[in-house]
C-alpha positions in Angstrom: 32.5 6.7 -13.4 34.2 3.7 -12.3 32.8 -0.3 -11.5 33.7 0.8 -7.7 31.6 3.6 -8.0 28.8 2.2 -9.4 28.9 -0.8 -7.4 28.6 2.3 -4.3 25.6 3.5 -6.9 24.5 0.8 -7.4 24.1 -0.4 -3.2 23.1 3.2 -2.4 20.4 2.3 -4.4 19.5 -0.7 -3.5 19.3 1.1 -0.1 16.7 3.5 -1.1 15.1 0.9 -2.1 14.0 -1.0 0.8 13.2 1.9 2.2 10.7 3.4 0.0 9.6 -0.3 0.2 9.0 -0.1 4.6 7.0 3.8 3.7 5.1 2.6 1.4 3.9 -0.9 3.1 0.4 0.5 4.8 -0.2 1.8 1.3 -0.6 -1.8 -0.4 -2.3 -2.6 2.2 -6.5 -4.1 1.4 -9.0 -1.8 1.9 -11.7 -2.9 4.1 -14.8 -3.0 3.7 -16.0 -0.2 6.1 -19.6 1.2 4.5 -20.4 3.7 8.0 -16.8 5.0 7.9 -16.9 5.5 4.3 -18.8 6.2 1.4 -18.2 4.5 -1.7 -17.0 7.7 -3.9 -14.0 7.7 -0.5 -13.2 3.9 -1.5 -12.9 4.0 -4.5 -10.1 6.4 -3.5 -8.4 4.8 -1.1 -8.2 1.2 -3.7 -6.8 3.0 -6.9 -4.3 4.4 -4.2 -3.9 0.2 -3.2 -3.7 0.1 -7.1 -0.7 3.2 -7.5 1.1 1.9 -4.3 1.2 -1.7 -5.5 1.9 -0.7 -9.1 5.0 1.1 -7.3 5.9 -1.9 -5.7 6.0 -3.5 -8.8 8.2 -1.6 -10.8 10.8 -0.8 -7.8 11.2 -5.3 -7.5 12.1 -4.5 -11.8 14.4 -2.0 -11.0 15.9 -4.1 -7.3 16.5 -6.7 -10.3 18.3 -4.7 -13.2 20.7 -3.7 -9.8 21.1 -7.1 -8.1 21.9 -8.6 -11.8 23.8 -5.8 -12.5 25.9 -6.4 -10.0 26.8 -9.8 -10.6 28.5 -8.4 -13.9 30.1 -6.6 -11.8 31.4 -9.8 -9.9 32.0 -11.7 -13.3 34.3 -8.9 -15.1 31.2 -8.6 -17.6 29.5 -5.7 -16.5 30.1 -2.8 -18.6 29.4 -4.8 -21.5 26.6 -4.9 -24.0 25.1 -8.5 -23.5 23.5 -8.4 -26.6 26.7 -7.8 -28.5 29.7 -8.1 -26.3 30.5 -4.3 -27.3 31.6 -1.5 -24.9 29.1 -0.2 -23.3 29.3 4.7 -23.5 30.9 5.9 -20.3 28.1 8.4 -20.2 25.4 5.6 -20.6 26.9 3.7 -17.8 27.8 7.1 -15.5 23.9 7.8 -16.0 22.3 4.5 -15.1 24.5 2.0 -14.2 22.5 -1.6 -14.3 22.2 -0.5 -17.7 22.5 -4.5 -19.3 22.7 -2.6 -23.0 24.3 -0.3 -25.4 22.6 2.2 -26.9 22.6 0.9 -30.5 21.1 -3.0 -29.2 18.5 -0.9 -26.7 17.1 0.9 -30.3 17.5 -1.9 -31.5 20.5 -1.0 -34.7 22.2 -3.4 -32.6 
């Protein structure tokens, strides 16, 4: 995967993340107390679903930051090089995740 292809993949993923945010917005809303309409267990279930939706939102935000950082590295000519040791990141690793910032050795603590 070359840099142009990686950029397309990253930009497409940003679009997917934005769509996922819009779709899950309702699930992150506060759970209201309606004693007459929702039983205690149903409310607990709704709160659990809200917590899961909020956790997914945090994961999407983290992925969005990784993607944006990768796009900046591309703009600066630093994409494909490990941020820790400066060596090339394996092409297969970049093909799997173009937002990756470190080589396998540094990611595993061996670098």
